[in-house]
C-alpha positions as CSV (number, residue, x, y, z in Angstrom):
1,M,34.8,37.4,-49.2
2,K,35.5,36.3,-45.7
3,L,38.2,38.9,-45.4
4,K,35.7,41.6,-46.4
5,I,33.6,40.7,-43.4
6,L,36.5,40.5,-41.1
7,F,38.3,43.7,-42.0
8,S,36.5,47.0,-42.6
9,R,37.8,50.0,-44.5
10,R,38.8,51.7,-41.3
11,V,41.1,48.8,-40.5
12,L,42.7,49.0,-43.9
13,R,43.3,52.7,-43.4
14,N,45.1,51.9,-40.2
15,I,47.2,49.3,-42.1
16,S,48.1,51.9,-44.8
17,K,49.2,54.3,-42.1
18,F,51.3,51.4,-40.7
19,N,52.9,50.9,-44.2
20,R,53.6,54.6,-44.5
21,G,55.3,54.5,-41.2
22,I,57.5,51.7,-42.3
23,S,58.4,53.4,-45.6
24,S,59.3,56.6,-43.8
25,L,62.1,54.8,-42.0
26,Q,65.4,55.2,-43.7
27,Q,66.5,51.8,-44.9
28,P,69.4,50.8,-47.1
29,K,68.3,50.7,-50.7
30,T,70.3,47.7,-51.3
31,Y,68.4,45.8,-48.7
32,C,65.0,46.7,-50.1
33,R,66.0,46.0,-53.6
34,N,67.7,42.7,-52.8
35,A,64.9,41.6,-50.4
36,T,62.4,42.2,-53.3
37,I,64.6,40.1,-55.6
38,A,64.9,37.5,-52.9
39,S,61.1,37.3,-52.4
40,S,60.7,36.7,-56.1
41,C,62.8,33.6,-56.0
42,F,62.1,31.9,-52.6
43,L,59.2,29.5,-52.0
44,F,58.3,27.6,-55.1
45,S,60.4,30.0,-57.2
46,R,60.3,29.8,-61.0
47,T,64.1,30.0,-61.2
48,N,66.4,27.0,-61.2
49,T,67.6,27.6,-57.6
50,P,67.0,24.5,-55.5
51,A,64.3,24.8,-52.9
52,N,66.5,23.6,-50.1
53,Q,69.2,26.2,-50.8
54,C,69.1,29.8,-49.8
55,P,70.6,32.4,-52.3
56,D,73.7,34.1,-51.0
57,Y,72.5,37.3,-49.4
58,A,75.4,37.8,-47.1
59,F,75.5,41.5,-48.0
60,L,72.1,41.9,-46.3
61,H,72.5,43.3,-42.8
62,P,69.2,44.8,-41.5
63,N,69.7,47.6,-39.1
64,S,68.1,47.9,-35.6
65,H,64.9,49.4,-37.0
66,F,64.2,46.4,-39.2
67,K,65.0,44.0,-36.4
68,R,62.4,45.7,-34.3
69,F,59.8,45.4,-37.1
70,L,60.5,41.9,-38.1
71,S,59.2,40.3,-34.9
72,Q,55.5,39.6,-34.6
73,G,55.0,41.9,-31.6
74,A,56.9,44.8,-33.2
75,I,54.9,44.6,-36.4
76,L,51.6,44.8,-34.5
77,S,52.7,47.4,-32.0
78,K,53.6,49.8,-34.9
79,M,49.9,50.0,-35.7
80,E,49.1,51.8,-32.4
81,P,50.6,55.3,-33.1
82,F,48.7,55.6,-36.4
83,D,45.3,54.6,-34.9
84,D,43.3,57.8,-34.3
85,N,40.2,56.0,-33.0
86,S,41.7,53.2,-31.0
87,E,38.8,53.0,-28.6
88,N,36.2,52.8,-31.3
89,D,38.1,50.4,-33.4
90,S,39.6,48.2,-30.7
91,E,37.6,45.1,-31.8
92,E,38.6,45.5,-35.4
93,D,42.2,46.1,-34.5
94,A,42.1,43.0,-32.3
95,A,40.8,40.9,-35.2
96,M,43.5,42.3,-37.6
97,S,46.2,41.7,-35.0
98,E,45.0,38.1,-34.6
99,F,44.9,37.6,-38.3
100,L,48.4,38.9,-38.8
101,S,49.7,36.9,-35.9
102,R,48.3,33.7,-37.2
103,F,49.4,34.5,-40.8
104,V,53.0,35.3,-39.8
105,W,53.2,32.2,-37.6
106,I,52.1,29.8,-40.4
107,M,54.2,31.5,-43.1
108,R,57.3,31.5,-41.0
109,G,56.9,27.7,-40.7
110,K,56.5,27.3,-44.5
111,L,59.5,29.5,-45.2
112,S,61.7,27.7,-42.7
113,E,60.6,24.4,-44.2
114,A,61.3,25.5,-47.8
115,Y,64.7,27.2,-46.9
116,P,66.3,25.3,-44.0
117,G,69.6,27.0,-44.7
118,C,68.5,30.6,-44.2
119,D,69.0,32.4,-41.0
120,K,66.4,34.1,-38.9
121,D,67.0,37.6,-40.2
122,T,66.5,36.5,-43.8
123,I,63.3,34.7,-42.9
124,N,62.1,37.8,-41.1
125,G,62.9,40.0,-44.2
126,M,60.9,37.6,-46.4
127,L,57.9,37.7,-44.0
128,L,58.0,41.6,-43.9
129,I,57.8,41.8,-47.7
130,I,55.0,39.2,-47.9
131,V,53.0,41.0,-45.2
132,E,53.4,44.4,-47.0
133,K,52.3,42.9,-50.2
134,V,49.2,41.3,-48.7
135,V,48.2,44.5,-47.0
136,S,48.8,46.5,-50.2
137,E,46.6,44.2,-52.2
138,M,43.9,44.6,-49.6
139,E,44.2,48.4,-49.9
140,K,44.0,48.3,-53.7
141,G,40.8,46.3,-53.6
142,G,42.4,43.2,-55.0
143,L,40.6,41.2,-52.4
144,D,38.3,39.5,-55.0
145,R,41.2,38.7,-57.2
146,M,43.2,37.4,-54.3
147,L,40.5,35.1,-52.9
148,G,38.5,34.5,-56.1
149,A,38.7,31.9,-58.8
150,D,41.9,33.5,-60.3
151,S,43.8,33.4,-57.0
152,G,46.4,31.2,-58.5
153,A,47.5,33.8,-61.0
154,G,50.8,35.4,-60.2
155,T,51.7,39.1,-59.9
156,E,54.6,41.1,-61.1
157,D,56.3,40.8,-57.7
158,F,55.3,37.3,-56.5
159,S,55.4,34.0,-58.4
160,E,52.2,32.1,-59.0
161,D,53.1,29.4,-56.5
162,L,54.0,31.9,-53.8
163,W,50.8,33.9,-54.3
164,K,48.7,30.6,-54.2
165,T,50.5,29.7,-50.9
166,V,49.7,33.1,-49.4
167,W,46.1,32.8,-50.4
168,E,45.8,29.3,-48.9
169,V,47.4,30.4,-45.6
170,S,45.0,33.3,-45.5
171,G,42.0,31.0,-45.9
172,V,43.3,28.6,-43.2
173,V,43.8,31.6,-40.8
174,L,40.3,32.8,-41.4
175,D,38.8,29.4,-40.8
176,D,40.8,29.0,-37.6
177,M,39.6,32.5,-36.4
178,Q,36.0,31.7,-37.2
179,K,36.3,28.3,-35.4
180,A,37.9,30.0,-32.4
181,Q,35.2,32.7,-32.4
182,K,32.5,30.1,-32.6
183,K,34.1,28.1,-29.8
184,E,34.1,31.2,-27.5
185,K,30.5,31.8,-28.4
186,M,29.7,28.2,-27.7
187,K,31.2,28.5,-24.2
188,S,28.9,31.4,-23.3
189,F,25.9,29.4,-24.3
190,L,27.1,26.3,-22.4
191,Q,27.2,28.5,-19.3
192,S,23.8,30.1,-19.9
193,D,21.1,29.7,-17.2
194,E,18.6,28.0,-19.6
195,V,21.0,25.3,-20.7
196,K,22.1,24.7,-17.1
197,E,18.4,24.3,-16.0
198,M,17.7,21.9,-18.8
199,C,20.8,19.8,-17.9
200,R,19.8,19.8,-14.2
201,F,16.4,18.5,-15.1
202,A,17.9,15.9,-17.4
203,G,20.2,14.8,-14.5
204,E,17.2,14.5,-12.2
205,I,15.4,12.1,-14.5
206,G,18.4,9.8,-14.8
207,I,20.6,11.0,-17.7
208,R,24.2,10.7,-16.7
209,G,27.7,10.6,-18.0
210,D,28.5,11.0,-21.7
211,M,24.8,11.2,-22.7
212,L,24.3,14.2,-20.4
213,R,27.5,15.9,-21.8
214,E,26.2,15.4,-25.4
215,L,22.8,16.7,-24.5
216,R,24.4,19.8,-23.0
217,F,26.4,20.5,-26.2
218,K,23.3,19.9,-28.3
219,L,21.2,22.3,-26.3
220,A,23.9,25.0,-26.4
221,R,24.3,24.5,-30.1
222,E,20.5,24.9,-30.7
223,K,20.5,28.1,-28.6
224,M,23.4,29.5,-30.5
225,E,21.8,28.7,-33.8
226,E,18.6,30.3,-32.6
227,S,20.5,33.4,-31.5
228,E,22.3,33.7,-34.9
229,F,19.0,33.4,-36.7
230,Y,17.5,36.3,-34.7
231,Q,20.6,38.3,-35.2
232,S,20.4,37.8,-39.0
233,L,16.8,38.9,-38.8
234,E,17.8,42.1,-37.0
235,R,20.6,42.7,-39.5
236,L,18.2,42.3,-42.4
237,R,15.8,44.7,-40.7
238,A,18.6,47.3,-40.1
239,E,19.6,47.1,-43.8
240,D,16.0,47.5,-45.0
241,A,15.6,50.5,-42.6
242,Q,18.8,52.0,-43.9
243,A,17.8,51.5,-47.6
244,L,14.3,53.0,-46.9
245,A,15.9,56.0,-45.2
246,Q,18.2,56.6,-48.2
247,E,15.3,56.3,-50.5
248,Q,13.2,58.8,-48.5
249,S,16.1,61.3,-48.4
250,T,16.7,61.2,-52.1
251,G,13.0,61.1,-52.9
252,G,11.3,59.0,-55.5
253,E,11.6,60.1,-59.1
254,R,8.4,61.4,-60.5
255,M,8.2,62.9,-63.8
256,V,5.3,65.0,-64.8
257,V,5.3,65.6,-68.6
258,G,3.3,68.5,-70.2
259,A,0.5,69.7,-68.1
260,D,-1.1,71.0,-71.3
261,D,-0.9,67.5,-72.9
262,N,-3.2,66.2,-70.1
263,A,-1.0,63.1,-69.7
264,D,0.7,62.4,-66.4
265,N,3.5,59.8,-66.5
266,I,4.4,58.9,-63.0
267,E,7.2,56.5,-62.2
268,E,6.3,54.2,-59.4
269,K,8.5,53.7,-56.5
270,P,10.2,50.3,-56.3
271,E,8.8,48.0,-53.5
272,V,11.0,47.5,-50.5
273,V,10.8,43.9,-49.4
274,S,11.1,43.6,-45.6
275,L,9.9,41.5,-42.8
276,P,6.4,42.3,-41.5
277,K,6.3,44.3,-38.3
278,R,4.6,42.8,-35.3
279,H,2.0,44.8,-33.4
280,G,0.9,43.9,-29.9
281,K,1.9,40.9,-27.8
282,I,2.6,37.5,-29.2
283,K,-0.3,35.0,-28.6
284,Y,0.4,31.3,-28.3
285,K,-2.6,29.0,-28.8
286,I,-2.5,25.3,-28.4
287,Y,-5.7,23.4,-29.1
288,G,-7.7,26.6,-28.6
289,L,-6.0,27.4,-25.3
290,D,-4.5,30.9,-25.1
291,L,-1.2,30.4,-23.3
292,S,-0.2,34.1,-23.5
293,D,-2.5,34.9,-20.6
294,P,-0.6,36.1,-17.5
295,K,-2.2,33.5,-15.3
296,W,-0.2,30.8,-17.0
297,T,2.9,32.5,-15.6
298,E,1.6,31.8,-12.1
299,V,0.8,28.2,-13.1
300,A,4.3,27.7,-14.4
301,D,5.8,29.1,-11.1
302,K,3.6,26.7,-9.1
303,I,4.7,23.8,-11.3
304,H,8.3,24.8,-10.7
305,E,7.8,24.9,-7.0
306,S,6.1,21.5,-7.0
307,G,8.9,20.1,-9.1
308,E,11.4,21.2,-6.5
309,M,9.4,19.3,-3.9
310,M,9.3,16.2,-6.1
311,W,12.9,16.4,-7.1
312,P,14.8,17.4,-4.1
313,Q,18.4,18.5,-4.2
314,E,21.2,15.9,-4.1
315,P,23.0,15.4,-0.8
316,K,26.4,17.1,-0.3
317,P,29.5,15.1,-1.2
318,I,31.2,13.7,1.9
319,S,34.9,13.7,2.1
320,G,37.8,14.1,4.4
321,K,37.2,14.1,8.2
322,C,33.4,14.1,7.6
323,K,33.7,10.8,5.7
324,I,35.7,9.3,8.6
325,V,32.9,10.4,11.1
326,T,30.3,8.9,8.8
327,E,32.0,5.5,8.8
328,K,32.2,5.6,12.6
329,I,28.5,6.3,12.8
330,L,27.7,3.4,10.5
331,S,29.9,1.1,12.6
332,L,28.2,1.8,15.9
333,Q,26.6,-0.9,17.9
334,D,23.1,-1.0,19.3
335,K,24.2,-0.1,22.8
336,D,26.4,2.8,21.8
337,D,25.4,6.4,22.2
338,P,25.5,8.1,18.8
339,S,24.9,11.7,20.0
340,P,28.6,12.9,20.1
341,L,29.3,11.5,16.6
342,L,26.1,13.0,15.2
343,A,26.9,16.4,16.7
344,E,30.4,16.3,15.2
345,W,29.0,15.1,11.8
346,A,26.5,18.0,11.8
347,E,29.2,20.6,12.6
348,L,31.5,19.4,9.8
349,L,28.9,19.0,7.1
350,Q,26.3,21.6,8.0
351,P,23.6,19.2,6.6
352,S,20.2,19.9,5.2
353,K,17.3,17.5,5.4
354,I,18.4,15.6,2.3
355,D,21.8,14.9,3.9
356,W,20.1,13.6,7.1
357,I,17.8,11.3,4.9
358,A,20.8,10.0,3.0
359,L,22.6,9.1,6.3
360,L,19.4,7.4,7.7
361,D,19.0,5.4,4.4
362,K,22.5,4.0,4.9
363,L,21.7,3.1,8.5
364,K,18.4,1.5,7.6
365,G,19.9,-1.1,5.4
366,K,22.7,-1.9,7.8
367,N,21.3,-1.8,11.4
368,S,17.6,-1.4,12.0
369,L,17.8,-0.8,15.7
370,L,20.6,1.8,15.4
371,Y,18.5,3.4,12.6
372,L,15.5,3.8,14.9
373,K,17.7,5.2,17.7
374,I,19.4,7.8,15.4
375,A,16.2,8.6,13.6
376,E,14.6,9.6,16.9
377,L,17.6,11.9,17.7
378,V,17.5,13.4,14.2
379,L,13.9,14.4,14.8
380,G,15.2,17.0,17.3
381,E,17.6,18.6,14.8
382,E,16.6,22.0,13.5
383,S,18.3,21.4,10.2
384,F,16.2,18.3,9.6
385,Q,12.9,20.3,9.9
386,P,10.7,17.3,10.8
387,T,7.2,17.0,9.5
388,T,4.2,14.9,10.5
389,L,5.2,12.4,7.9
390,D,8.6,11.9,9.5
391,Y,7.0,11.2,12.9
392,S,4.3,8.9,11.4
393,K,6.9,6.8,9.6
394,L,8.9,6.2,12.8
395,I,5.8,5.6,14.9
396,D,4.5,3.1,12.3
397,T,7.8,1.2,12.3
398,H,7.7,0.9,16.1
399,A,4.1,-0.1,16.1
400,K,4.6,-2.9,13.6
401,E,7.3,-4.4,15.8
402,N,5.0,-4.1,18.9
403,R,7.2,-1.5,20.6
404,L,4.3,0.6,21.9
405,E,6.2,2.5,24.6
406,D,8.7,3.8,22.0
407,A,5.9,4.8,19.7
408,E,4.1,6.6,22.4
409,R,7.3,8.4,23.5
410,I,7.8,9.7,19.9
411,F,4.2,10.7,19.7
412,N,4.4,12.7,22.9
413,K,7.6,14.4,21.6
414,M,5.8,15.4,18.5
415,K,3.0,17.0,20.5
416,E,5.6,18.8,22.6
417,N,7.1,20.3,19.5
418,G,3.7,21.7,18.5
419,I,3.0,19.4,15.5
420,V,-0.7,18.6,15.1
421,P,-1.4,15.0,14.0
422,D,-2.9,14.7,10.6
423,I,-5.1,12.0,9.2
424,L,-2.1,9.8,8.4
425,M,-0.7,10.0,11.9
426,S,-4.1,9.4,13.4
427,S,-4.6,6.3,11.2
428,V,-1.2,5.0,12.4
429,L,-2.1,5.5,16.0
430,V,-5.5,3.7,15.6
431,H,-3.7,0.7,14.1
432,M,-1.1,0.8,16.8
433,Y,-3.5,0.9,19.7
434,C,-5.8,-1.7,18.3
435,K,-2.9,-4.0,17.7
436,G,-1.7,-3.5,21.2
437,G,-5.1,-4.1,22.7
438,K,-5.6,-0.6,24.0
439,L,-9.1,-0.2,22.8
440,D,-9.9,2.9,24.8
441,L,-7.0,4.9,23.4
442,A,-7.8,3.7,19.9
443,K,-11.4,4.8,20.3
444,E,-10.3,8.2,21.6
445,V,-8.0,8.8,18.5
446,F,-10.8,7.5,16.2
447,E,-13.4,9.9,17.6
448,S,-10.9,12.8,17.5
449,M,-10.3,12.1,13.8
450,K,-14.0,12.6,13.1
451,K,-14.2,15.7,15.3
452,L,-11.3,17.3,13.3
453,G,-13.2,16.7,10.1
454,F,-11.0,13.8,8.9
455,Q,-12.7,11.0,7.1
456,P,-11.2,7.7,8.2
457,D,-10.5,5.3,5.4
458,M,-11.7,1.7,5.0
459,K,-8.7,0.2,6.7
460,V,-9.2,2.3,9.8
461,Y,-12.8,1.2,10.0
462,E,-11.9,-2.4,9.6
463,T,-9.2,-2.1,12.2
464,M,-11.7,-0.6,14.7
465,I,-14.3,-3.2,14.0
466,M,-11.9,-6.1,14.5
467,A,-10.7,-4.5,17.7
468,Y,-14.3,-4.4,19.0
469,V,-14.7,-8.0,17.9
470,N,-11.6,-9.2,19.7
471,A,-12.7,-7.3,22.8
472,G,-16.0,-9.1,22.8
473,Q,-18.0,-6.0,22.0
474,P,-19.6,-6.8,18.6
475,K,-22.4,-4.2,19.0
476,L,-19.9,-1.3,18.9
477,G,-18.4,-2.9,15.8
478,E,-21.9,-3.2,14.3
479,S,-22.4,0.6,14.9
480,L,-19.4,1.3,12.7
481,M,-20.7,-1.0,10.1
482,R,-24.0,1.0,10.0
483,E,-21.9,4.2,9.5
484,L,-20.4,2.7,6.4
485,D,-23.8,1.4,5.2
486,A,-25.1,5.0,5.5
487,N,-22.4,6.1,3.1
488,D,-23.1,3.1,0.7
489,I,-19.7,1.6,1.6
490,K,-19.7,-2.2,1.9
491,L,-17.4,-4.2,4.1
492,T,-15.6,-7.3,3.0
493,L,-16.9,-10.8,3.7
494,D,-14.2,-11.4,6.3
495,I,-15.4,-8.5,8.4
496,Y,-19.0,-9.6,8.2
497,M,-18.0,-13.1,9.2
498,A,-16.0,-11.8,12.1
499,L,-19.0,-9.8,13.4
500,L,-21.2,-12.9,13.0
501,R,-18.7,-15.1,14.8
502,S,-18.5,-12.6,17.7
503,F,-22.2,-12.5,18.1
504,A,-22.4,-16.2,18.0
505,Q,-19.7,-16.6,20.7
506,C,-21.7,-14.2,22.9
507,G,-24.9,-16.1,22.2
508,D,-26.6,-13.0,20.8
509,V,-28.9,-14.5,18.3
510,N,-30.6,-11.2,17.4
511,G,-27.2,-9.6,16.6
512,A,-26.2,-12.6,14.5
513,Q,-29.5,-12.4,12.5
514,R,-29.0,-8.6,11.9
515,I,-25.5,-9.3,10.5
516,A,-26.9,-12.1,8.4
517,T,-29.5,-9.8,6.9
518,T,-27.0,-7.1,6.2
519,M,-24.8,-9.7,4.5
520,H,-27.8,-10.8,2.3
521,F,-28.4,-7.2,1.2
522,A,-24.7,-6.7,0.5
523,G,-24.9,-9.7,-1.9
524,F,-23.3,-12.4,0.2
525,E,-25.2,-15.7,0.2
526,P,-25.3,-18.1,3.3
527,N,-22.4,-20.5,3.4
528,V,-21.5,-23.5,5.6
529,E,-19.6,-21.2,8.0
530,S,-22.6,-18.9,8.6
531,C,-24.8,-22.0,9.2
532,I,-22.3,-23.4,11.8
533,L,-22.1,-20.0,13.5
534,F,-25.9,-19.9,13.8
535,V,-25.9,-23.4,15.2
536,E,-23.4,-22.3,17.8
537,A,-25.3,-19.0,18.5
538,F,-28.6,-20.8,19.2
539,G,-26.8,-23.5,21.1
540,R,-25.2,-21.0,23.5
541,A,-28.6,-19.2,23.7
542,G,-30.2,-22.5,24.8
543,D,-32.5,-22.8,21.8
544,S,-31.8,-26.3,20.6
545,D,-34.8,-26.3,18.2
546,Q,-33.5,-23.3,16.2
547,A,-30.0,-24.8,16.3
548,R,-31.3,-28.1,14.8
549,H,-33.2,-26.0,12.2
550,H,-30.1,-24.4,10.9
551,F,-28.2,-27.7,11.2
552,N,-30.8,-29.3,8.9
553,Y,-30.7,-26.2,6.6
554,M,-26.9,-26.7,6.2
555,I,-27.5,-30.3,5.1
556,K,-30.2,-29.1,2.7
557,L,-27.7,-26.8,1.1
558,G,-25.6,-29.8,0.3
559,H,-23.0,-29.5,3.0
560,K,-22.3,-32.7,5.0
561,P,-22.0,-32.2,8.8
562,D,-18.5,-32.0,10.0
563,D,-16.9,-32.3,13.4
564,R,-17.4,-28.6,14.3
565,S,-21.0,-28.4,13.3
566,T,-21.8,-31.6,15.1
567,A,-20.0,-30.3,18.2
568,G,-22.1,-27.1,18.1
569,M,-25.3,-29.2,17.9
570,I,-24.2,-31.4,20.8
571,A,-23.4,-28.2,22.8
572,A,-27.0,-27.0,22.2
573,Y,-28.4,-30.2,23.5
574,E,-26.0,-30.1,26.5
575,K,-27.3,-26.6,27.4
576,N,-30.8,-28.2,27.9
577,D,-29.6,-31.6,29.3
578,L,-31.1,-33.4,26.3
579,L,-28.6,-36.3,26.3
580,D,-31.0,-38.7,24.5
581,K,-31.4,-36.4,21.5
582,A,-27.6,-35.9,21.4
583,L,-27.1,-39.7,21.3
584,D,-29.8,-40.1,18.6
585,L,-28.0,-37.4,16.5
586,L,-24.7,-39.2,16.9
587,L,-26.2,-42.6,15.9
588,E,-28.0,-41.0,12.9
589,L,-24.8,-39.4,11.7
590,K,-22.8,-42.5,12.2
591,K,-25.1,-44.4,9.8
592,D,-24.1,-41.8,7.2
593,G,-20.4,-42.5,7.8
594,F,-19.7,-39.7,10.3
595,E,-16.9,-40.2,12.8
596,P,-16.7,-37.8,15.8
597,G,-13.5,-35.7,16.0
598,V,-11.8,-33.7,18.8
599,A,-14.4,-31.0,18.9
600,T,-17.3,-33.4,19.4
601,Y,-15.4,-35.4,21.9
602,T,-14.5,-32.2,23.8
603,V,-18.1,-31.2,24.1
604,L,-19.1,-34.7,25.4
605,L,-16.1,-34.7,27.8
606,G,-17.3,-31.3,29.2
607,W,-20.9,-32.7,29.5
608,F,-19.7,-35.8,31.4
609,G,-17.4,-33.8,33.5
610,K,-20.3,-31.5,34.5
611,L,-22.3,-34.6,35.4
612,Q,-19.2,-35.9,37.4
613,L,-19.1,-39.0,35.2
614,I,-15.3,-39.3,35.6
615,D,-14.9,-42.8,34.2
616,E,-16.9,-42.0,31.0
617,A,-15.1,-38.7,30.6
618,E,-11.7,-40.5,30.8
619,Q,-12.8,-43.0,28.2
620,I,-13.6,-40.1,25.9
621,L,-10.2,-38.6,26.8
622,N,-8.6,-41.9,25.6
623,K,-10.4,-41.7,22.3
624,I,-9.2,-38.2,21.8
625,S,-5.6,-39.3,22.4
626,E,-6.1,-42.1,19.9
627,L,-6.9,-39.6,17.2
628,G,-3.3,-38.2,17.5
629,E,-4.3,-34.6,17.2
630,V,-3.2,-31.8,19.5
631,P,-6.0,-31.2,22.1
632,P,-7.4,-27.7,22.1
633,I,-7.1,-25.3,25.1
634,D,-10.9,-25.9,25.8
635,L,-10.1,-29.5,26.6
636,H,-7.6,-28.6,29.3
637,I,-10.1,-26.1,30.8
638,I,-12.7,-28.8,31.0
639,L,-10.3,-31.2,32.6
640,C,-9.2,-28.6,35.2
641,D,-12.8,-27.8,36.0
642,M,-13.8,-31.5,36.2
643,Y,-10.9,-32.6,38.4
644,S,-11.2,-29.5,40.6
645,R,-14.9,-30.2,41.3
646,A,-14.0,-33.8,41.9
647,R,-11.3,-32.6,44.3
648,N,-8.6,-34.6,42.5
649,E,-5.8,-32.2,43.4
650,K,-3.0,-33.9,41.4
651,K,-4.9,-34.0,38.1
652,A,-6.5,-30.7,38.7
653,L,-3.1,-28.9,39.2
654,Q,-1.6,-30.8,36.3
655,A,-4.4,-29.5,33.9
656,L,-4.0,-26.1,35.6
657,G,-0.3,-26.0,34.7
658,V,-1.1,-26.7,31.1
659,V,-3.6,-23.9,31.0
660,E,-1.3,-21.4,32.7
661,A,1.4,-22.2,30.1
662,K,-1.2,-21.2,27.4
663,K,-2.7,-18.2,29.1
664,D,-2.3,-16.1,25.9
665,Q,-5.0,-18.3,24.3
666,L,-7.5,-17.9,27.1
667,G,-10.5,-15.5,27.0
668,R,-12.6,-14.1,29.8
669,D,-15.0,-17.1,29.7
670,G,-12.1,-19.6,30.0
671,F,-10.6,-17.8,33.0
672,E,-13.9,-17.6,34.8
673,K,-14.7,-21.3,34.2
674,I,-11.3,-22.3,35.7
675,I,-11.8,-19.9,38.7
676,D,-15.4,-21.3,39.2
677,G,-14.1,-24.9,39.2
678,L,-11.3,-24.0,41.6
679,M,-13.7,-22.2,43.9
680,A,-16.1,-25.1,43.9
681,G,-13.3,-27.5,44.6
682,G,-12.0,-25.4,47.5
683,F,-8.6,-24.4,45.9
684,K,-8.6,-20.8,47.3
685,Q,-5.0,-19.8,46.6
686,D,-5.0,-21.2,43.1
687,A,-8.3,-19.4,42.4
688,N,-6.9,-16.1,43.6
689,R,-3.8,-16.5,41.5
690,I,-5.8,-17.2,38.4
691,M,-8.0,-14.2,39.2
692,D,-4.9,-12.0,39.4
693,L,-3.7,-13.5,36.1
694,M,-7.0,-12.7,34.4
695,K,-6.8,-9.1,35.5
696,A,-3.1,-8.9,34.3
697,C,-4.3,-10.1,30.9
698,G,-6.8,-7.2,30.7
699,F,-10.0,-9.0,31.4
700,A,-12.5,-7.7,33.9
701,A,-14.8,-10.1,35.9
702,S,-18.3,-10.4,34.6
703,E,-21.4,-9.7,36.7
704,S,-22.2,-13.4,37.2
705,M,-18.6,-13.9,38.3
706,K,-18.8,-11.1,40.8
707,V,-22.0,-12.6,42.3
708,K,-20.3,-16.0,42.6
709,E,-17.3,-14.4,44.3
710,K,-19.5,-12.8,46.9
711,V,-21.4,-16.0,47.5
712,W,-18.1,-17.9,47.8
713,E,-16.7,-15.3,50.3
714,S,-19.9,-15.5,52.4
715,S,-19.7,-19.3,52.4
716,V,-16.1,-19.2,53.3
717,G,-16.9,-16.9,56.3
718,N,-19.5,-19.4,57.5
719,R,-17.1,-22.3,57.2
720,M,-14.3,-20.5,59.0
721,K,-16.4,-20.9,62.2
722,Q,-16.3,-24.6,61.7
723,P,-13.1,-26.7,62.4
724,W,-12.5,-27.3,58.6
725,K,-9.2,-26.1,57.0
726,W,-8.9,-24.7,53.5
727,R,-5.8,-25.4,51.5
């Protein structure tokens, strides 16, 4: 039945015209008769003629007309003059031409294999007779018999084996034609936009190689099957509509018998089974959600746009001269100028942003300094289309490596290009300025964030609080803490302890108590560190009784006094010159097995140095050296102050040299204590040098220091009238 689908009656009529054209030609009767006889004996003949021998048909000499028809192209070309509707039947003629071409090609091979001794003209004659017989059988309606169950039965002209071979070759040709047609149809679906889009998505999520190829064929096959299914539905619908139209034209039979008999016998119309017709638009509901609403089209478009942002295009392939330039860029040194190579690379590749990013990624893993230099140049490229995120990443990289000048230069370039900093950029700037010690700039950026409506995150608040703590301004840090408390946001224990420590170092007892109360409401109980800080705070404030109270409270909590807490208590007694109470405390602790450490000895050394008890202070210094620990910077400050006041120039300058080598560890109080000692000892030039060093480190003189400086200048003016020389 495959041939019935492939060839219509119109095609068969064209073939019959073709046959009549052939028969109209004048051919030698002997040739036709003997060719018919030959066809009855070749290819699995029932006679006793061997299969590998060809009968003697030397008398057959086809004329020029037959030679013209025997070739494949001539046979098919003869169909054209008899085709009256060639334009309408072009597709059917093409199918028939392909069928005959394939059939003649395969049969020629079988005939040549069965009769290797026959010449080409004889084989062509055999093929012509076989083709005529096949076409005549198709015209007679012998299609079912030819391709049915009785296909092996012979005819009066062909033997049973020959006809079976013809039928098998026809089936092979039809299968090959269907496979070729299906292959061409598959190609169209492989190149469809929907399949390409699905394959692109699959490639973006990581499917590569053979798996992607198999997936593409599977998608195309599914689309082809879906298309065939809907085509079959349309064909069924057309057939039903045609049947219904025929029925309506002929009219249903109704027989009305004997009106006088009062009996109406009406024959009912047969039901026509067809697919139900759809009315209105299709509605898709999933879990009660109507997805046929037009708004979901907009949602799908937005999802597609966001998908393009999440899955950017792949960079362009680099080859040829552009590849050579890329290798030159990657091999540059830190001191080289990459601008010429970048311009040449951009001219060759015409890059987009994804291409620039791919180049920067290669540089980042190879040379970080070169990456930063080229990244800054790329920010000025129009094809790169820089955003705030690109600037913030580069600024953050410079800030983490303490290159504040480079970070500020890029930030100024961003403002020149008209890009407004967002919250991410502002956060990066706050961290950068706080880390670099530029508190004023950090405060300015922080306040601008709040004015623009940005809400700084927890890390920005913590960074600002720590910046205020390090600058000795804990009250400003406390104000930020109150802002977070108003929003029910609690800080970490480390931030609370940093504020408490800063208030303790400033001797602000009230501030320390406020922080302790806030910590209590935040759920943090007092610990040994907080007790020690309160001892130090009350000690610096000169309230030795409250310092002893917190010291005893720490012991009550079960914590044994250590070197640091004992040093804080001795410092509280030193503030009020209560040497006897300090000695009693040391004796009492020694009974419990306590041994003073470097911190306790340092406080005693400073106390003895203040009293100018040089010998006792040097004894304590020997005990500190016996402990084998590295002396803190406070010890050298005390020694410099003590020897300066004692006018021991050699030891004073020796201690001053150690302090200057560790200037990064000094605070404002340490600088002022050294300057005060040098001024008291009469070391004017050294005091001025340390004063300039303190200003270079970013510390301004306190009010008490300014008063001492004025008193010192006035005393120097009075002494200049006397015959006494300063160093």
